[in-house]
C-alpha positions, -999 to +999 in steps of 0.1 A: +292+160+554+271+141+530+264+153+494+228+160+485+213+158+453+190+189+446+168+200+417+145+230+415+112+225+401+086+253+389+049+250+399+022+276+391+048+303+391+064+294+423+100+278+429+105+246+451+138+232+459+140+194+464+165+177+489+164+142+473+183+124+500+147+119+514+120+102+500+091+109+522+070+140+512+035+143+524+003+163+518-026+171+546-053+193+536-066+214+508-073+251+500-099+261+523-110+292+503-114+272+471-135+243+490-158+265+512-178+276+482-181+237+471-192+228+507-219+254+513-233+246+477-231+209+488-251+214+520-277+235+506-282+209+476-284+181+499-308+200+524-285+192+554-273+212+581-240+220+593-247+201+627-258+170+610-224+174+590-207+180+621-223+150+639-215+127+608-179+136+604-172+129+643-190+096+641-170+085+606-141+096+614-136+089+653-128+127+663-146+155+675-156+178+649-182+200+659-207+227+644-181+259+648-153+235+629-177+232+601-189+265+602-150+277+596-149+253+566-179+266+551-164+302+557-130+293+546-115+300+579-106+264+583-086+239+562-104+208+551-082+175+554-085+150+529-107+125+550-129+150+557-134+163+521-140+125+513-165+117+540-184+150+534-185+142+495-202+108+506-226+121+531-237+151+511-238+129+479-217+157+461-187+147+440-155+164+453-142+195+434-115+185+408-090+214+409-078+222+445-044+233+456-027+210+482-018+222+515+004+210+544+004+222+579+026+250+587+037+237+622+052+273+635+080+293+631+118+283+636+147+306+648+178+303+621+197+319+652+194+323+690+161+340+685+134+315+686+095+316+678+078+289+697+052+265+681+014+267+686-006+233+695-027+238+666+002+251+640+001+285+624-019+276+596-017+261+561+010+265+532+010+252+498+022+218+496+057+206+474+051+190+442+041+150+442+035+154+481+022+126+504+009+122+535+033+132+568+048+164+559+048+194+579+064+229+572+082+255+592+091+294+583+124+305+592+125+336+613+160+357+616+191+359+592+218+337+607+215+312+580+219+335+552+227+333+520+213+298+525+179+305+541+163+342+541+138+353+566+106+339+554+118+306+535+093+276+543+110+243+551+094+210+547+100+179+568+084+145+572+102+126+597+116+133+631+147+111+636+171+104+666+195+133+664+224+111+660+212+100+625+214+139+613+250+143+626+268+162+597+237+174+580+215+205+582+180+197+599+149+212+618+158+203+654+139+203+688+161+210+718+156+196+754+142+229+765+117+228+736+133+256+712+132+247+677+159+257+654+173+251+619+207+244+624+238+221+611+241+190+637+274+177+651+285+160+678+291+174+712+317+169+738+298+142+753+278+111+742+239+124+737+251+163+734+251+180+701+265+213+686+245+232+666+260+253+636+250+284+620+265+301+590+262+338+606+256+331+642+278+315+671+277+280+675+252+265+702+275+238+719+266+208+738+230+208+741+204+180+741+179+171+713+146+155+712+148+151+676+163+161+642+142+163+610+157+164+575+146+188+553+130+174+523+119+206+507+126+247+505+102+272+492+125+305+493+108+335+502 
């Protein structure tokens, strides 16, 4: 088992734990509640409609963003990504707000034991980003108690790289099995090449399973 340097960081009254063996952390979006008022006022001030903004974002960013999506941005029901924010600012000739909370995508819920919570295609919303985050990070929320006392139910784990499972042998990781289950486990080699044993603290091992990928945990936000 390789050693890991860790340090704790206090931000806005919340604790993050850094796993410094990984050097990639990420940011994806900004607080939808804080930006919804800005977007509403910017549309009014520029005399533009939600449909006009939707058409502009679709053309400028090369992906479909319809009026319903813009309406959710304005009402605070959908996060606004960094590129959407900057393009809206240009189109509406309104400076971006200077203070906002950085968020990353909550990709879904993971089982620490045998019980598994599948990911949705669109994820499960957004959560607060770790300090000094960059592009690429997603988060998962732990469900279950098999990794106590290390990870409580509700702990948020952040990761940015999906690696070949062999690269994570001897380390704890978010793993995706061949049958699409996603768990938080320590990874060991299995009885045959290409198979792995997944180890919990308080649950039986899952032996000799194939994995699609294993992601090193960059940051931990305790419950």
